[in-house]
C-alpha positions as CSV (number, residue, x, y, z in Angstrom):
1,X,144.8,159.0,105.4
2,X,141.3,157.5,105.2
3,X,139.4,156.7,108.3
4,X,137.6,153.4,108.7
5,X,134.2,155.2,108.9
6,X,134.6,156.3,105.2
7,X,135.4,159.9,105.9
8,X,138.0,160.8,103.4
9,X,140.9,163.2,104.1
10,X,143.6,164.4,101.8
11,X,146.6,166.3,103.0
12,X,148.8,168.2,100.6
13,X,152.0,170.2,101.2
14,X,152.4,173.4,99.4
15,X,154.9,173.1,96.5
16,X,156.5,176.3,95.2
17,X,154.9,177.3,91.9
18,X,151.9,175.0,92.4
19,X,148.7,176.9,92.7
20,X,150.4,180.2,93.0
21,X,147.6,182.0,91.1
22,X,144.8,180.3,93.2
23,X,143.2,182.6,95.7
24,X,140.8,181.4,98.4
25,X,137.1,181.7,97.6
26,X,136.3,182.9,101.1
27,X,138.2,186.0,102.1
28,X,136.7,186.6,105.6
29,X,136.7,183.5,107.8
30,X,135.3,183.4,111.3
31,X,137.7,183.0,114.1
32,X,135.5,181.2,116.6
33,X,132.6,178.8,116.7
34,X,129.2,180.3,117.5
35,X,128.4,179.6,121.2
36,X,125.8,177.0,122.0
37,X,122.4,178.5,122.9
38,X,121.6,178.5,126.6
39,X,118.3,176.6,126.5
40,X,116.8,175.1,129.6
41,X,115.8,171.5,129.0
42,X,114.0,169.1,131.2
43,X,116.3,166.1,131.5
44,X,113.5,164.2,133.3
45,X,111.1,164.9,130.5
46,X,113.6,163.6,128.0
47,X,114.4,160.5,129.9
48,X,110.7,159.8,130.6
49,X,110.0,159.7,126.9
50,X,112.8,157.3,126.2
51,X,111.8,154.5,128.6
52,X,111.5,151.2,126.7
53,X,113.0,152.5,123.5
54,X,116.0,151.1,121.7
55,X,119.0,153.3,122.5
56,X,119.9,153.6,118.8
57,X,116.4,155.0,118.0
58,X,116.4,157.8,120.5
59,X,116.7,161.2,118.8
60,X,118.7,163.7,120.8
61,X,117.5,167.3,120.9
62,X,119.6,169.7,118.8
63,X,120.7,171.6,121.9
64,X,122.6,168.5,123.0
65,X,125.0,168.9,120.1
66,X,128.0,171.1,119.4
67,X,127.4,173.8,116.7
68,X,129.8,172.2,114.2
69,X,130.1,169.2,111.9
70,X,132.1,166.1,112.7
71,X,134.2,166.9,109.6
72,X,135.3,170.2,111.3
73,X,136.1,168.2,114.5
74,X,138.3,165.9,112.5
75,X,140.2,168.9,111.1
76,X,141.1,169.9,114.7
77,X,143.2,166.7,114.9
78,X,145.9,168.4,112.8
79,X,146.3,171.4,115.1
80,X,149.7,170.3,116.4
81,X,151.0,169.3,112.9
82,X,154.4,171.0,113.8
83,X,155.2,168.0,116.0
84,X,155.3,165.8,112.9
85,X,157.6,168.4,111.1
86,X,159.9,168.3,114.1
87,X,159.8,164.5,114.2
88,X,160.9,164.4,110.5
89,X,163.8,166.6,111.3
90,X,165.0,164.6,114.3
91,X,168.2,162.5,114.1
92,X,167.6,160.6,117.4
93,X,164.9,157.9,117.1
94,X,163.8,158.5,120.7
95,X,163.1,162.2,120.1
96,X,161.3,161.3,116.8
97,X,159.0,158.7,118.4
98,X,158.3,161.1,121.3
99,X,157.1,163.8,118.9
100,X,155.0,161.3,116.9
101,X,153.4,160.0,120.1
102,X,152.7,163.5,121.3
103,X,151.0,164.3,118.0
104,X,148.9,161.1,118.3
105,X,147.8,162.0,121.9
106,X,147.1,165.7,121.0
107,X,143.9,164.6,119.3
108,X,142.5,163.9,122.8
109,X,143.1,167.4,124.0
110,X,139.9,168.9,122.5
111,X,137.4,166.3,123.7
112,X,138.6,166.7,127.3
113,X,137.0,170.2,127.5
114,X,134.4,169.9,124.8
115,X,132.1,167.0,125.6
116,X,129.2,167.8,123.3
117,X,128.6,165.7,120.2
118,X,129.2,167.4,116.8
119,X,126.6,167.0,114.1
120,X,126.9,164.0,111.8
121,X,127.8,165.1,108.2
122,X,125.4,164.7,105.4
123,X,126.3,162.4,102.5
124,X,128.4,164.5,100.1
125,X,129.1,167.2,102.7
126,X,132.6,168.6,102.4
127,X,134.8,170.7,104.7
128,X,138.0,172.5,103.6
129,X,140.7,173.9,105.8
130,X,143.0,176.0,103.7
131,X,146.1,176.9,105.7
132,X,148.5,177.2,102.7
133,X,149.5,180.8,103.4
134,X,150.2,180.3,107.1
135,X,151.3,176.7,107.4
136,X,151.7,175.3,103.9
137,X,148.9,172.7,103.9
138,X,145.3,172.2,102.8
139,X,142.9,169.7,104.2
140,X,139.8,168.5,102.3
141,X,137.2,166.2,104.0
142,X,134.2,164.6,102.4
143,X,131.5,162.3,103.7
144,X,131.5,159.6,101.0
145,X,129.1,157.0,102.4
146,X,126.6,156.4,105.2
147,X,127.9,154.5,108.1
């Protein structure tokens, strides 16, 4: 699927025999995101400097952001992919649509507890989520144009 904001995503299912000899380039992957630094900011000082400015021209301090890229945040939308596998196996259309709807709504689970804005990706930035061994899929995201 390709999003309207020109962020490209490809989704491939593992096929037996395809890419059997390919090993991941990164062997040790981190298991959590680095915590945000606890920096005291003066909200009044920030707001005072923004009076009279166009809202689209106000630069936010780095500490207002979440320490990951928007491409990584998009990858989190596939967390509950098993709901789609279950929907494909359903024989009852009500059960099928229920699982598809649950998958669509699951993308809103993360922002409910994480309200910080992720960093905008740079032009040409890529993010790969390789879950072939555990789940049988691989995601590749790339920022292909400026919005």
